[in-house]
C-alpha positions in Angstrom: -2.2 2.9 9.5 1.0 2.4 7.5 4.4 3.0 9.2 6.9 4.9 7.0 10.6 5.4 7.9 13.6 7.0 6.2 17.2 6.1 7.0 18.3 9.7 6.9 22.0 8.9 7.0 21.7 6.9 3.8 19.6 9.4 1.9 21.5 10.7 -1.2 19.1 13.6 -1.9 18.0 12.4 -5.3 14.5 13.8 -4.8 12.6 10.8 -6.3 10.4 10.4 -3.2 9.3 14.0 -2.8 9.6 15.2 -6.4 8.3 12.2 -8.4 6.7 9.5 -6.3 4.9 10.9 -3.2 5.0 14.5 -2.3 2.0 14.0 0.0 4.2 12.1 2.5 7.8 13.1 1.7 9.2 16.7 1.8 12.5 18.1 0.9 14.7 19.7 3.5 17.0 22.7 3.0 19.9 20.3 2.4 18.0 18.2 -0.1 17.4 15.2 2.1 13.9 13.7 2.5 11.7 14.0 5.7 8.3 12.8 6.5 5.7 15.6 6.2 4.9 17.1 9.6 1.3 16.1 9.2 2.3 12.4 9.4 5.3 12.4 11.8 5.2 10.3 14.9 8.6 10.7 16.5 10.8 12.8 14.3 11.4 13.8 10.7 12.4 10.3 9.8 9.3 8.4 11.0 5.6 8.6 10.5 2.3 6.9 10.0 -0.1 7.4 7.0 -3.6 6.2 6.3 -4.0 2.9 4.5 -5.3 4.7 1.4 -1.8 6.2 1.0 0.0 2.8 1.0 0.5 2.8 -2.8 2.0 6.2 -2.7 4.5 5.2 0.0 5.3 2.0 -1.7 6.0 3.8 -5.0 8.5 6.1 -3.1 10.2 3.1 -1.5 10.5 1.3 -4.8 11.9 4.3 -6.6 14.5 5.1 -3.9 17.8 4.1 -5.5 19.5 3.5 -2.2 16.6 1.7 -0.4 16.4 4.0 2.6 12.6 4.1 2.8 10.8 1.3 4.6 7.0 0.8 4.9 5.1 -1.6 7.0 1.3 -2.2 7.2 
């Protein structure tokens, strides 16, 4: 499994992770910030685990985030 986390305080609501990079993992909240999809959450909206085959998707979202608030760990 791949661990994915979002620093919600640093999210600037640009939408790159959920609109462009990886809508399977990231979702938009009512205020525009990003959350981990409920399907993959482990402890709250900011943390989750996804299958290994979704690593590239998560990595793309982390790369495209202009404020580097997405972290992934194998």
